[in-house]
PyMOL commands that place a pseudoatom at each C-alpha (Angstrom):
pseudoatom trace, name=CA, resn=MET, resi=1, chain=A, elem=C, hetatm=0, pos=[-18.940, 19.785, 66.364]
pseudoatom trace, name=CA, resn=PRO, resi=2, chain=A, elem=C, hetatm=0, pos=[-18.275, 22.614, 68.841]
pseudoatom trace, name=CA, resn=SER, resi=3, chain=A, elem=C, hetatm=0, pos=[-20.842, 25.394, 68.863]
pseudoatom trace, name=CA, resn=GLN, resi=4, chain=A, elem=C, hetatm=0, pos=[-20.256, 28.996, 67.861]
pseudoatom trace, name=CA, resn=ASP, resi=5, chain=A, elem=C, hetatm=0, pos=[-20.355, 29.881, 71.571]
pseudoatom trace, name=CA, resn=PHE, resi=6, chain=A, elem=C, hetatm=0, pos=[-17.327, 27.625, 72.162]
pseudoatom trace, name=CA, resn=TRP, resi=7, chain=A, elem=C, hetatm=0, pos=[-15.337, 29.372, 69.417]
pseudoatom trace, name=CA, resn=SER, resi=8, chain=A, elem=C, hetatm=0, pos=[-16.489, 32.823, 70.567]
pseudoatom trace, name=CA, resn=ALA, resi=9, chain=A, elem=C, hetatm=0, pos=[-15.291, 32.085, 74.101]
pseudoatom trace, name=CA, resn=LEU, resi=10, chain=A, elem=C, hetatm=0, pos=[-11.886, 30.956, 72.813]
pseudoatom trace, name=CA, resn=GLU, resi=11, chain=A, elem=C, hetatm=0, pos=[-11.649, 34.038, 70.570]
pseudoatom trace, name=CA, resn=GLN, resi=12, chain=A, elem=C, hetatm=0, pos=[-12.342, 36.223, 73.611]
pseudoatom trace, name=CA, resn=LEU, resi=13, chain=A, elem=C, hetatm=0, pos=[-9.472, 34.583, 75.514]
pseudoatom trace, name=CA, resn=VAL, resi=14, chain=A, elem=C, hetatm=0, pos=[-7.130, 35.139, 72.556]
pseudoatom trace, name=CA, resn=LYS, resi=15, chain=A, elem=C, hetatm=0, pos=[-8.250, 38.766, 72.220]
pseudoatom trace, name=CA, resn=ASP, resi=16, chain=A, elem=C, hetatm=0, pos=[-7.945, 39.556, 75.928]
pseudoatom trace, name=CA, resn=HIS, resi=17, chain=A, elem=C, hetatm=0, pos=[-4.600, 37.872, 76.655]
pseudoatom trace, name=CA, resn=GLU, resi=18, chain=A, elem=C, hetatm=0, pos=[-1.138, 38.415, 75.224]
pseudoatom trace, name=CA, resn=LEU, resi=19, chain=A, elem=C, hetatm=0, pos=[0.377, 35.516, 73.294]
pseudoatom trace, name=CA, resn=VAL, resi=20, chain=A, elem=C, hetatm=0, pos=[3.820, 34.771, 74.732]
pseudoatom trace, name=CA, resn=ILE, resi=21, chain=A, elem=C, hetatm=0, pos=[6.109, 32.742, 72.458]
pseudoatom trace, name=CA, resn=ASP, resi=22, chain=A, elem=C, hetatm=0, pos=[8.449, 30.939, 74.838]
pseudoatom trace, name=CA, resn=ARG, resi=23, chain=A, elem=C, hetatm=0, pos=[9.490, 28.247, 72.341]
pseudoatom trace, name=CA, resn=PRO, resi=24, chain=A, elem=C, hetatm=0, pos=[10.263, 29.848, 68.978]
pseudoatom trace, name=CA, resn=ARG, resi=25, chain=A, elem=C, hetatm=0, pos=[10.350, 27.859, 65.759]
pseudoatom trace, name=CA, resn=GLY, resi=26, chain=A, elem=C, hetatm=0, pos=[13.531, 25.776, 65.657]
pseudoatom trace, name=CA, resn=SER, resi=27, chain=A, elem=C, hetatm=0, pos=[14.062, 25.705, 69.438]
pseudoatom trace, name=CA, resn=ARG, resi=28, chain=A, elem=C, hetatm=0, pos=[14.358, 22.463, 71.374]
pseudoatom trace, name=CA, resn=HIS, resi=29, chain=A, elem=C, hetatm=0, pos=[12.000, 21.177, 74.041]
pseudoatom trace, name=CA, resn=PRO, resi=30, chain=A, elem=C, hetatm=0, pos=[13.731, 21.752, 77.403]
pseudoatom trace, name=CA, resn=GLY, resi=31, chain=A, elem=C, hetatm=0, pos=[12.994, 18.226, 78.651]
pseudoatom trace, name=CA, resn=HIS, resi=32, chain=A, elem=C, hetatm=0, pos=[13.278, 16.353, 75.346]
pseudoatom trace, name=CA, resn=LEU, resi=33, chain=A, elem=C, hetatm=0, pos=[16.208, 17.767, 73.373]
pseudoatom trace, name=CA, resn=ALA, resi=34, chain=A, elem=C, hetatm=0, pos=[15.418, 15.663, 70.294]
pseudoatom trace, name=CA, resn=ALA, resi=35, chain=A, elem=C, hetatm=0, pos=[12.078, 17.481, 69.914]
pseudoatom trace, name=CA, resn=VAL, resi=36, chain=A, elem=C, hetatm=0, pos=[12.458, 20.627, 67.799]
pseudoatom trace, name=CA, resn=TYR, resi=37, chain=A, elem=C, hetatm=0, pos=[9.492, 23.000, 67.569]
pseudoatom trace, name=CA, resn=PRO, resi=38, chain=A, elem=C, hetatm=0, pos=[8.409, 23.306, 63.912]
pseudoatom trace, name=CA, resn=LEU, resi=39, chain=A, elem=C, hetatm=0, pos=[6.494, 26.572, 64.534]
pseudoatom trace, name=CA, resn=ASP, resi=40, chain=A, elem=C, hetatm=0, pos=[6.267, 29.223, 67.233]
pseudoatom trace, name=CA, resn=TYR, resi=41, chain=A, elem=C, hetatm=0, pos=[4.734, 27.793, 70.410]
pseudoatom trace, name=CA, resn=GLY, resi=42, chain=A, elem=C, hetatm=0, pos=[3.684, 29.544, 73.567]
pseudoatom trace, name=CA, resn=TYR, resi=43, chain=A, elem=C, hetatm=0, pos=[0.808, 30.386, 75.848]
pseudoatom trace, name=CA, resn=LEU, resi=44, chain=A, elem=C, hetatm=0, pos=[-1.754, 33.061, 76.636]
pseudoatom trace, name=CA, resn=ARG, resi=45, chain=A, elem=C, hetatm=0, pos=[-0.465, 35.158, 79.540]
pseudoatom trace, name=CA, resn=GLY, resi=46, chain=A, elem=C, hetatm=0, pos=[-2.852, 35.363, 82.482]
pseudoatom trace, name=CA, resn=THR, resi=47, chain=A, elem=C, hetatm=0, pos=[-4.737, 32.163, 81.648]
pseudoatom trace, name=CA, resn=SER, resi=48, chain=A, elem=C, hetatm=0, pos=[-4.552, 28.691, 83.120]
pseudoatom trace, name=CA, resn=SER, resi=49, chain=A, elem=C, hetatm=0, pos=[-4.926, 25.255, 81.642]
pseudoatom trace, name=CA, resn=GLY, resi=50, chain=A, elem=C, hetatm=0, pos=[-5.361, 21.838, 83.209]
pseudoatom trace, name=CA, resn=ASP, resi=51, chain=A, elem=C, hetatm=0, pos=[-1.645, 21.643, 84.002]
pseudoatom trace, name=CA, resn=GLY, resi=52, chain=A, elem=C, hetatm=0, pos=[-1.724, 24.979, 85.846]
pseudoatom trace, name=CA, resn=ALA, resi=53, chain=A, elem=C, hetatm=0, pos=[0.263, 26.790, 83.149]
pseudoatom trace, name=CA, resn=GLY, resi=54, chain=A, elem=C, hetatm=0, pos=[-1.149, 29.190, 80.560]
pseudoatom trace, name=CA, resn=ILE, resi=55, chain=A, elem=C, hetatm=0, pos=[-3.330, 27.981, 77.692]
pseudoatom trace, name=CA, resn=ASP, resi=56, chain=A, elem=C, hetatm=0, pos=[-1.016, 26.618, 74.999]
pseudoatom trace, name=CA, resn=ALA, resi=57, chain=A, elem=C, hetatm=0, pos=[-1.032, 28.018, 71.472]
pseudoatom trace, name=CA, resn=TRP, resi=58, chain=A, elem=C, hetatm=0, pos=[0.721, 27.406, 68.182]
pseudoatom trace, name=CA, resn=ARG, resi=59, chain=A, elem=C, hetatm=0, pos=[1.271, 30.417, 65.915]
pseudoatom trace, name=CA, resn=GLY, resi=60, chain=A, elem=C, hetatm=0, pos=[1.391, 29.802, 62.192]
pseudoatom trace, name=CA, resn=SER, resi=61, chain=A, elem=C, hetatm=0, pos=[2.576, 31.902, 59.267]
pseudoatom trace, name=CA, resn=LEU, resi=62, chain=A, elem=C, hetatm=0, pos=[-0.744, 33.233, 57.970]
pseudoatom trace, name=CA, resn=PRO, resi=63, chain=A, elem=C, hetatm=0, pos=[-0.881, 37.030, 58.176]
pseudoatom trace, name=CA, resn=GLU, resi=64, chain=A, elem=C, hetatm=0, pos=[-4.251, 36.857, 59.922]
pseudoatom trace, name=CA, resn=LYS, resi=65, chain=A, elem=C, hetatm=0, pos=[-3.599, 35.232, 63.312]
pseudoatom trace, name=CA, resn=SER, resi=66, chain=A, elem=C, hetatm=0, pos=[-7.192, 34.096, 63.740]
pseudoatom trace, name=CA, resn=LEU, resi=67, chain=A, elem=C, hetatm=0, pos=[-8.225, 31.002, 65.633]
pseudoatom trace, name=CA, resn=VAL, resi=68, chain=A, elem=C, hetatm=0, pos=[-8.475, 28.233, 63.032]
pseudoatom trace, name=CA, resn=GLY, resi=69, chain=A, elem=C, hetatm=0, pos=[-8.961, 25.317, 65.410]
pseudoatom trace, name=CA, resn=CYS, resi=70, chain=A, elem=C, hetatm=0, pos=[-7.359, 23.502, 68.285]
pseudoatom trace, name=CA, resn=LEU, resi=71, chain=A, elem=C, hetatm=0, pos=[-5.740, 20.222, 69.175]
pseudoatom trace, name=CA, resn=CYS, resi=72, chain=A, elem=C, hetatm=0, pos=[-6.661, 18.050, 72.094]
pseudoatom trace, name=CA, resn=THR, resi=73, chain=A, elem=C, hetatm=0, pos=[-3.572, 16.120, 73.185]
pseudoatom trace, name=CA, resn=VAL, resi=74, chain=A, elem=C, hetatm=0, pos=[-3.302, 13.033, 75.362]
pseudoatom trace, name=CA, resn=ASP, resi=75, chain=A, elem=C, hetatm=0, pos=[0.101, 12.561, 77.007]
pseudoatom trace, name=CA, resn=LEU, resi=76, chain=A, elem=C, hetatm=0, pos=[0.448, 9.126, 78.595]
pseudoatom trace, name=CA, resn=THR, resi=77, chain=A, elem=C, hetatm=0, pos=[3.836, 10.007, 80.105]
pseudoatom trace, name=CA, resn=LYS, resi=78, chain=A, elem=C, hetatm=0, pos=[2.543, 13.067, 81.964]
pseudoatom trace, name=CA, resn=LYS, resi=79, chain=A, elem=C, hetatm=0, pos=[-0.892, 11.467, 82.301]
pseudoatom trace, name=CA, resn=ASP, resi=80, chain=A, elem=C, hetatm=0, pos=[-2.676, 14.600, 81.135]
pseudoatom trace, name=CA, resn=ILE, resi=81, chain=A, elem=C, hetatm=0, pos=[-4.902, 16.031, 78.456]
pseudoatom trace, name=CA, resn=GLU, resi=82, chain=A, elem=C, hetatm=0, pos=[-4.467, 19.552, 77.098]
pseudoatom trace, name=CA, resn=LEU, resi=83, chain=A, elem=C, hetatm=0, pos=[-6.084, 21.873, 74.585]
pseudoatom trace, name=CA, resn=LYS, resi=84, chain=A, elem=C, hetatm=0, pos=[-3.703, 23.715, 72.248]
pseudoatom trace, name=CA, resn=LEU, resi=85, chain=A, elem=C, hetatm=0, pos=[-4.983, 26.650, 70.191]
pseudoatom trace, name=CA, resn=LEU, resi=86, chain=A, elem=C, hetatm=0, pos=[-4.065, 26.963, 66.505]
pseudoatom trace, name=CA, resn=LEU, resi=87, chain=A, elem=C, hetatm=0, pos=[-3.618, 30.621, 65.535]
pseudoatom trace, name=CA, resn=GLY, resi=88, chain=A, elem=C, hetatm=0, pos=[-3.051, 31.609, 61.910]
pseudoatom trace, name=CA, resn=CYS, resi=89, chain=A, elem=C, hetatm=0, pos=[-2.009, 28.097, 60.889]
pseudoatom trace, name=CA, resn=SER, resi=90, chain=A, elem=C, hetatm=0, pos=[-2.272, 26.812, 57.342]
pseudoatom trace, name=CA, resn=GLU, resi=91, chain=A, elem=C, hetatm=0, pos=[-3.446, 23.274, 56.615]
pseudoatom trace, name=CA, resn=ALA, resi=92, chain=A, elem=C, hetatm=0, pos=[0.149, 22.146, 56.035]
pseudoatom trace, name=CA, resn=GLU, resi=93, chain=A, elem=C, hetatm=0, pos=[1.267, 23.731, 59.324]
pseudoatom trace, name=CA, resn=ILE, resi=94, chain=A, elem=C, hetatm=0, pos=[-1.545, 21.988, 61.216]
pseudoatom trace, name=CA, resn=GLN, resi=95, chain=A, elem=C, hetatm=0, pos=[-0.435, 18.655, 59.782]
pseudoatom trace, name=CA, resn=THR, resi=96, chain=A, elem=C, hetatm=0, pos=[3.150, 19.417, 60.872]
pseudoatom trace, name=CA, resn=ILE, resi=97, chain=A, elem=C, hetatm=0, pos=[1.954, 20.307, 64.390]
pseudoatom trace, name=CA, resn=GLN, resi=98, chain=A, elem=C, hetatm=0, pos=[-0.032, 17.080, 64.618]
pseudoatom trace, name=CA, resn=ALA, resi=99, chain=A, elem=C, hetatm=0, pos=[3.001, 15.070, 63.510]
pseudoatom trace, name=CA, resn=PHE, resi=100, chain=A, elem=C, hetatm=0, pos=[5.000, 16.799, 66.269]
pseudoatom trace, name=CA, resn=HIS, resi=101, chain=A, elem=C, hetatm=0, pos=[2.445, 15.730, 68.891]
pseudoatom trace, name=CA, resn=ASP, resi=102, chain=A, elem=C, hetatm=0, pos=[1.688, 12.247, 67.536]
pseudoatom trace, name=CA, resn=SER, resi=103, chain=A, elem=C, hetatm=0, pos=[4.498, 10.111, 68.910]
pseudoatom trace, name=CA, resn=PRO, resi=104, chain=A, elem=C, hetatm=0, pos=[4.857, 7.132, 71.218]
pseudoatom trace, name=CA, resn=GLY, resi=105, chain=A, elem=C, hetatm=0, pos=[3.054, 8.084, 74.416]
pseudoatom trace, name=CA, resn=MET, resi=106, chain=A, elem=C, hetatm=0, pos=[1.256, 11.109, 72.949]
pseudoatom trace, name=CA, resn=GLN, resi=107, chain=A, elem=C, hetatm=0, pos=[-1.605, 11.516, 70.517]
pseudoatom trace, name=CA, resn=SER, resi=108, chain=A, elem=C, hetatm=0, pos=[-3.636, 14.459, 69.284]
pseudoatom trace, name=CA, resn=LEU, resi=109, chain=A, elem=C, hetatm=0, pos=[-7.112, 15.049, 67.927]
pseudoatom trace, name=CA, resn=ARG, resi=110, chain=A, elem=C, hetatm=0, pos=[-7.753, 18.055, 65.698]
pseudoatom trace, name=CA, resn=ILE, resi=111, chain=A, elem=C, hetatm=0, pos=[-10.886, 20.093, 66.267]
pseudoatom trace, name=CA, resn=ALA, resi=112, chain=A, elem=C, hetatm=0, pos=[-11.280, 22.099, 63.069]
pseudoatom trace, name=CA, resn=ARG, resi=113, chain=A, elem=C, hetatm=0, pos=[-13.136, 25.352, 63.060]
pseudoatom trace, name=CA, resn=GLN, resi=114, chain=A, elem=C, hetatm=0, pos=[-15.686, 25.491, 60.307]
pseudoatom trace, name=CA, resn=ALA, resi=115, chain=A, elem=C, hetatm=0, pos=[-16.584, 28.794, 58.681]
pseudoatom trace, name=CA, resn=MET, resi=116, chain=A, elem=C, hetatm=0, pos=[-19.851, 30.032, 60.117]
pseudoatom trace, name=CA, resn=PRO, resi=117, chain=A, elem=C, hetatm=0, pos=[-22.713, 30.920, 57.699]
pseudoatom trace, name=CA, resn=ASP, resi=118, chain=A, elem=C, hetatm=0, pos=[-22.691, 34.644, 58.567]
pseudoatom trace, name=CA, resn=THR, resi=119, chain=A, elem=C, hetatm=0, pos=[-18.895, 34.765, 57.928]
pseudoatom trace, name=CA, resn=GLU, resi=120, chain=A, elem=C, hetatm=0, pos=[-19.319, 33.063, 54.565]
pseudoatom trace, name=CA, resn=ALA, resi=121, chain=A, elem=C, hetatm=0, pos=[-22.102, 35.459, 53.591]
pseudoatom trace, name=CA, resn=LYS, resi=122, chain=A, elem=C, hetatm=0, pos=[-19.954, 38.507, 54.403]
pseudoatom trace, name=CA, resn=SER, resi=123, chain=A, elem=C, hetatm=0, pos=[-17.061, 37.254, 52.303]
pseudoatom trace, name=CA, resn=ALA, resi=124, chain=A, elem=C, hetatm=0, pos=[-19.209, 36.341, 49.281]
for i in range(1, 124): cmd.bond("trace and resi %d" % i, "trace and resi %d" % (i + 1))
show_as sticks, trace
zoom trace
């Protein structure tokens, strides 16, 4: 289970960098036209990931666009591993995103963010 420091560091990246949606919901993947993005997908401007591009992020429909978790993807075709942030995604949207990534040659692992005790206490 990732520590609170891990989530705090990711939150800081999200806070400090603009989310650019370059593949809106319903658009097609430029290299794989059969793949249609089920939700808004983009990256954090001014960041870099293992592939040299910005840190990837999915944006869900929840009004609060908080970081709810991330996916670690393994792409055997590209021979890479990436972390994709999940911002404001409902449980159903996360399942849809995972189904999008889980295909022949690619698999994903969800890292769910658990509510922290001090957050739970404030909302009680």
